[in-house]
N, C-alpha and C positions, 0 to 999 in steps of 0.2 A: 525550397529555400533558395534565396538569391546569393547567399554567401557560403563559402566553403568552411569558414570558421563559425562554429556554433556558440552562440551566447544565449544562455537560457536561465530560466527561473524554475525552481521546484515549487509546486503548488499542490495543496490538498484539495480534493474535490468538494469537501464541505465548505471550504472558503469560496470556491467558485459558486456553489449553490447560494451562499449567503450574500456575496457581493454582486453576482450577476456576471454573465459571460462578457458583456460589453465592457464593464468596469475592469475585469481581469485583462482583457485584450488591450485596453487603453494603458493599463499599468505596464504590461509587457512591452508595448510600443514605446512608451515614455522612457523605459529603462533600456531601450535599444536592443531588446532581445529578439532573436530570430527563431527561438525554440521554446516551447512550453514542455516542462517535464512534470506530468500530472501523476500523482500516486494512484495506483489501482488496487493495491492490497496493503494494509497497514496494521501494525500492532496497537494495542491500547495505549493511551497516553494522556498527558496534560499539556496544553498548549497555551502560550501567552500570545495575544494578538496586540502588537504595539500600536497599531493604528486606532483600534477601538478601545484599547486599554482593558481588555477583558480576557478571561481564561475560558478555555473549552476543555472538557473532559471527554475523551473517547473511551467508553466503558468496556469495549470488547474489540478483539482483533477481527478484521473482516475485509471483504472485497467490496468494491464500488460498482460492480456490474452483476448481472444475473448469470450465474455459472451454468454450464451445460452439465447437469447433474450426472449424466451417464458416464462421465469421465472419471468419477470419484468412487472410491470404495468406502472404507470405514471413516477416514478423515474427509470431512466435507467443509468447505469454507462457510463462515457466517457472512451474511450479506448486509451491508448498510442499505437497508431497503429504501429510505427516502432518496438517497443519491442514485441508486440503481434505477428506481422507478422513474425518476426525473430524467434519466438518460444523460447525466452530466458529462460523462466521458465522451460520448458520441457528439454532444453539442460543442464541447470545447475543441474536439478534433476537427469538426467541420469549420468552426471559426478560425482555427489555425490554418487550415487549407485555404480558406477564402482570403486570408491575410498574407499568404505566402510564407507562413511560419512552419517550422518543423513541429511534429507532435510525437513526443516520447512519453513513456511511462516509467515510473520506478515502482519496484515490486519487492515487498518484504516476504520472504519465503518461510523460514523455519522459526522465526521469533513470533510465537503465537500462543499467548496465555490461554485464550479461549479454548483452543483445541488441546493444549497441554493439560489444563485442569480436567478436561473431560476424558483424556486418555493418558494418564501419567505413565503407563507402561510403554508409551512411545516417546518418552522424553529422555533427555540426557541425564545420566546419573554419574556422580563423582565416585571416586575410589571407596568412599565410606558408605555409599548407597543413598546419598542425598539426591532427591529428584529435583531437577530444575524445570518446573512446570511452564516456564516461559520459553523453553528451548526444545523443540521437536528434534529428535535424534536422527541425524542424516545417515546413520548406519542401519536403521530399521527399514526393511523393504516397503512397509506400508507408508512410511514417511517419504521415501524416494518416489513411490507412486504418486503420492499427493503433490509433491513438488513438481514433478513432470506434468501432471494433470493441470495444476494451477498455471504453470508457465504456458502450456499449450492453449489452455482456455483463454488466458489473457491475450495471446497472439490472435486467436480466432475471434474473440468477442470485442476486444478493445481496438485491435488493429493498429498498434503504434508502429512508427518507423523503427523504433529501437526500444528495448527494455533494459533499464539499469537495474541490476539485481543487488539486493541487500539481504543479509542474514541467510546464507545458504550453506553454512558450515556450523561447526560447534561454537556455541556462544560462550562468552566468558562467565566466570564464576558468579558475578552479581551484575544484573542489568539495572542501571540507576533508577528507572521509572518504578520498579517494583519496591525498592526501598522507600521511595517517596510516597507511593500509594499506601504502604503499610503504616505510614506515620500520620495519615489523614484522620 
């Protein structure tokens, strides 16, 4: 990167796949960004796209690269196959390098409904015994192993300059997306 001050934009890999690398790079340059911060693991959600005036629903939590499965035990990430198979993260990283931009990723660790629903015994429970299936419990050794494996895997597979981490501790009582999805 040419500047010591980083100005960046957070980008979802499925938006890169839909818009194309060139269009995303043009948007970054027009916004005078010198860093792309591309998500590599994300929770399920609903997204509004103001440019196309459409909604997208991400039905499961997952990663956008092919994991090294030997790193994982019982908890194993779900893969967003079309994104991983297309090599979106590698392609945008290469485009950033060619443009002299930084390439970072942001990573969602323990907010994972897909794994939580499959392994409720590894989720946060409140004092009354209610299980928060969207929140893997950071006190559980298996969850700790998963978080370390996913972080290490991201470093080795995606090779970002930096990882911004999200959701690596106990999550709050109610996560908004879950109340929205239950009302659909």
